C-alpha positions in Angstrom: 19.4 59.5 -64.7 16.5 57.4 -66.0 13.4 56.5 -64.1 14.7 53.0 -63.4 17.8 54.4 -61.8 15.8 56.8 -59.8 13.5 54.0 -58.5 16.5 51.8 -57.6 18.2 54.7 -55.7 15.0 55.5 -53.9 14.5 51.8 -52.8 18.1 51.6 -51.6 17.7 54.7 -49.5 14.5 53.2 -47.9 16.2 49.9 -47.1 19.2 51.5 -45.6 17.1 53.8 -43.4 15.0 50.8 -42.3 18.1 48.9 -41.3 19.5 51.9 -39.4 16.2 52.3 -37.4 16.0 48.6 -36.6 19.6 48.4 -35.4 19.2 51.6 -33.4 16.1 50.2 -31.6 17.7 46.8 -31.0 15.3 44.9 -33.0 15.8 41.1 -32.9 16.5 39.9 -36.5 16.9 36.1 -35.4 14.5 33.9 -37.4 11.7 32.5 -35.3 12.2 28.8 -34.3 9.2 26.5 -34.2 7.8 26.1 -30.6 8.3 22.6 -29.1 5.2 20.4 -28.8 4.3 19.8 -25.1 4.0 16.2 -23.9 0.4 15.2 -23.4 -0.3 13.4 -20.1 -3.6 12.1 -18.8 -5.4 14.5 -16.4 -7.9 13.6 -13.8 -8.8 10.0 -12.8 -7.8 7.2 -15.1 -9.0 3.6 -14.7 -7.8 0.1 -15.8 -9.7 -3.1 -15.5 -8.0 -6.4 -16.3 -9.8 -9.7 -16.4 -7.2 -12.5 -16.6 -6.7 -16.2 -16.5 -4.2 -17.7 -14.0 -3.2 -21.3 -14.7 -2.4 -21.9 -11.1 -0.9 -25.1 -9.7 -1.0 -25.7 -5.9 1.4 -27.4 -3.6 1.6 -27.7 0.2 -0.4 -29.0 3.2 -4.2 -28.7 3.7 -6.0 -30.0 6.8 -9.3 -29.8 8.5 -10.1 -30.4 12.2 -10.2 -34.0 13.2 -8.1 -35.3 10.2 -4.4 -35.3 9.5 -3.2 -32.7 7.0 -3.1 -33.9 3.4 -0.2 -33.0 1.1 -1.2 -31.7 -2.3 1.0 -31.3 -5.3 -0.7 -30.2 -8.5 1.5 -28.3 -11.0 0.4 -26.3 -14.1 0.6 -29.5 -16.2 -2.4 -30.9 -14.2 -4.4 -27.7 -14.4 -7.2 -29.1 -16.6 -7.5 -32.1 -14.2 -7.5 -30.1 -10.9 -9.0 -26.7 -11.7 -12.8 -27.0 -11.7 -13.6 -23.3 -12.0 -11.7 -20.0 -11.9 -12.5 -16.3 -12.1 -9.9 -13.5 -11.7 -9.7 -9.7 -12.3 -7.7 -6.8 -11.1 -8.4 -3.1 -11.3 -6.6 0.3 -10.7 -7.7 3.9 -10.4 -5.0 6.6 -10.6 -4.9 10.3 -10.0 -1.6 12.0 -10.3 0.7 10.1 -7.9 -2.1 8.4 -6.0 -3.8 5.1 -6.8 -6.4 2.7 -5.6 -5.8 -1.0 -6.4 -7.9 -4.1 -6.2 -7.5 -7.8 -7.1 -9.6 -10.9 -6.6 -9.2 -14.6 -7.3 -11.8 -17.3 -7.0 -10.9 -20.9 -7.8 -12.3 -24.4 -7.1 -9.6 -27.0 -7.0 -9.8 -30.8 -6.6 -6.8 -33.0 -6.0 -6.3 -36.6 -5.0 -3.1 -38.4 -4.0 -1.8 -41.5 -2.4 -0.6 -41.4 1.3 2.7 -42.7 2.5 2.6 -46.5 3.1 -1.2 -46.5 2.8 -1.8 -47.2 6.5 -3.9 -44.3 7.6 -5.5 -44.2 4.1 -4.8 -45.4 0.7 -6.0 -42.2 -1.0 -6.9 -38.6 0.0 -9.3 -36.4 -1.9 -9.1 -32.7 -1.3 -11.5 -30.1 -2.6 -11.0 -26.4 -1.9 -13.1 -23.4 -2.8 -10.7 -20.4 -2.6 -11.6 -16.8 -2.6 -8.9 -14.1 -2.0 -9.2 -10.4 -2.6 -6.8 -7.5 -2.0 -7.8 -3.9 -1.7 -5.4 -1.1 -1.0 -3.9 2.3 -2.0 -0.6 3.4 -3.4 1.6 6.4 -3.8 4.2 6.8 -6.6 7.7 7.1 -5.3 8.9 7.5 -8.9 6.6 9.0 -11.5 8.1 9.4 -15.0 6.6 9.6 -18.5 7.8 6.0 -19.2 6.5 4.5 -16.0 6.1 4.6 -12.2 7.0 2.8 -9.0 4.4 2.8 -6.3 4.5 1.8 -2.6 1.3 0.0 -1.9 -0.5 -1.0 1.4 -3.8 -2.6 2.1 -5.6 -5.8 3.3 -6.1 -9.2 1.8 -9.2 -11.2 2.6 -9.1 -15.0 2.4 -12.2 -17.3 2.5 -11.8 -21.0 2.2 -14.2 -23.9 2.1 -12.2 -27.2 2.3 -13.3 -30.8 2.2 -11.0 -33.8 2.8 -12.1 -37.4 2.2 -10.0 -40.5 3.1 -10.4 -43.8 1.2 -9.0 -47.1 2.3 -6.7 -47.8 5.3 -7.5 -47.4 8.9 -9.4 -44.1 8.4 -11.1 -45.1 5.2 -14.5 -43.4 4.8 -13.6 -40.5 7.1 -14.6 -37.1 5.9 -14.1 -33.6 7.2 -15.1 -30.1 6.1 -14.1 -26.6 7.4 -14.8 -23.0 6.4 -12.4 -20.3 7.4 -12.2 -16.5 6.7 -9.5 -14.2 7.8 -7.7 -10.9 6.9 -4.0 -10.1 6.4 -2.4 -6.7 6.3 0.0 -6.4 3.3 2.5 -3.9 1.8 5.0 -3.8 -1.0 5.9 -2.3 -4.3 4.1 -2.2 -7.7 5.1 -0.6 -11.0 5.5 -0.6 -14.7 7.9 0.7 -17.4 7.4 1.3 -21.1 10.3 0.3 -23.3 8.5 1.7 -26.3 5.0 3.4 -26.6 3.6 -0.1 -27.2 5.8 -2.6 -25.2 5.9 -2.5 -21.4 6.8 -4.6 -18.4 4.9 -4.7 -15.1 5.6 -6.3 -11.7 4.7 -6.4 -8.0 5.7 -7.8 -4.7 3.6 -7.8 -1.5 4.1 -9.5 1.9 2.3 -9.4 5.2 0.4 -11.3 7.8 -2.2 -11.1 10.5 -4.7 -13.9 10.5 -2.0 -16.0 8.7 1.6 -16.4 9.9 2.8 -15.2 6.5 1.1 -14.1 3.3 3.0 -13.1 0.1 2.2 -12.3 -3.6 4.8 -11.7 -6.4 4.4 -11.5 -10.2 5.8 -10.0 -13.4 4.7 -9.7 -16.9 5.3 -8.3 -20.4 2.5 -6.3 -22.1 1.6 -4.8 -25.5 -0.5 -1.7 -25.8 -2.7 -1.9 -28.9 -4.2 1.6 -28.4 -5.4 3.9 -25.7 -8.2 1.5 -24.7 -6.8 -2.0 -25.0 -3.5 -3.8 -24.0 -2.6 -7.5 -23.4 -0.4 -9.0 -20.8 1.4 -12.3 -20.3 3.3 -13.2 -17.2 3.9 -15.4 -14.2 2.4 -15.2 -10.7 3.2 -16.9 -7.4 1.2 -16.5 -4.1 1.7 -18.2 -0.8 0.0 -18.3 2.6 0.5 -20.2 5.9 -2.7 -20.2 8.0 -3.3 -22.5 11.0 -6.2 -22.4 13.4 -7.5 -25.2 15.7 -6.6 -28.1 13.5 -7.3 -26.2 10.2 -4.2 -26.0 8.0 -3.7 -24.1 4.8 0.0 -23.9 4.1 0.3 -23.7 0.3 2.0 -22.0 -2.6 -0.1 -21.3 -5.7 1.8 -20.4 -8.9 1.6 -20.5 -12.7 1.4 -18.5 -15.9 -1.2 -15.8 -16.4 -2.7 -14.1 -19.5 -4.9 -11.0 -19.3 -6.6 -8.2 -21.3 -6.6 -4.7 -19.9 -9.2 -2.1 -20.6 -8.2 1.6 -20.0 -10.6 4.5 -19.7 
């Protein structure tokens, strides 16, 4: 037997002995599979601030003490004529299933319209400075990697400064001004859902009352997430309130398209 045959025989003996030992000790000969990559989720507090533009139209009845209520009807098509100034923003802080939310709207609106038959007045001019802000807290009833659905409760503050001027007719030249502030308790649902890592939808619905007979706010939008810091949102929002107190009337619906830019950190 040559040296090569001796070497081959010796190697075969070693391999066979190794296999017998491994099988005897129950060694696992299954190849190792790659470990799955864990899903990365944000930890701690996360914050989102969204300045936005709401092209609101307004319709309903507005009145001040001493003058009959005026009916206003200005849709989105009249926005550049009736909206003198506007500033809007919303914010959210989240930790696990808990959230703190806030939203404010300030707008100065001017509208004029003819009165029926022109007896009391030929024309009514209405100017309203409107501030409304909501502050509340939420808890996620559903909390999944692709989205969440929160139950939300809180308070909405309204502050109005309204001026009505009558031109022509019996009450021509009459003018009245009133300032009112009140608070409504509100509750509802708020959530979002990601169809893809970039495209998502969001929506909310709140209703309540207190100072007002009824106060409601609904909206929905479609967003695009550019990166971990910025996303854009386009949607539609409608808000209504019916408040009456000693001749002051603010029974209106405000609605229109909205466009915003969200900053996440």
